[in-house]
C-alpha positions in Angstrom: 0.0 0.0 0.0 1.3 3.5 -0.9 0.9 6.4 1.4 -1.2 9.2 -0.2 1.5 11.9 0.4 4.2 9.7 -1.2 1.9 9.0 -4.2 1.4 12.7 -4.7 5.1 13.4 -4.4 5.9 10.6 -6.9 3.4 12.0 -9.4 4.8 15.5 -9.2 8.4 14.3 -9.6 7.9 11.6 -12.2 4.8 12.6 -14.3 6.9 13.7 -17.2 9.4 10.9 -17.1 7.0 8.0 -16.5 6.8 5.2 -19.0 3.0 5.2 -18.3 1.0 8.0 -19.8 -2.0 8.7 -17.5 -4.1 11.8 -18.3 -3.3 14.7 -16.0 -7.0 14.8 -15.1 -7.0 11.2 -13.8 -3.9 11.9 -11.6 -5.6 15.0 -10.2 -8.8 13.0 -9.4 -6.7 10.5 -7.5 -4.9 13.2 -5.6 -8.2 14.9 -4.8 -9.6 11.7 -3.5 -6.5 11.1 -1.3 -6.9 14.6 0.2 -10.6 14.1 0.9 -10.0 10.7 2.6 -7.2 12.3 4.7 -9.6 15.0 5.9 -12.3 12.5 6.6 -9.8 10.4 8.6 -8.7 13.4 10.6 -12.3 14.3 11.4 -13.1 10.8 12.5 -10.0 10.8 14.8 -11.1 14.1 16.3 -14.6 12.8 16.9 -13.1 9.7 18.6 -11.1 11.9 20.9 -14.1 14.0 21.8 -16.2 10.9 22.5 -13.5 9.6 24.8 -13.4 12.9 26.6 -17.1 12.7 27.4 
């Protein structure tokens, strides 16, 4: 499994030199999904902390 941040760094560094030619829009959609999932995970973690506090 690849960490989302590593995936985004690899894309930014290797998009031009990659032997695979993915459309830029496809890569941006994946990056957007990673960001949204990360925010969702952070919100879930914060809610867990709040629930434990109560």
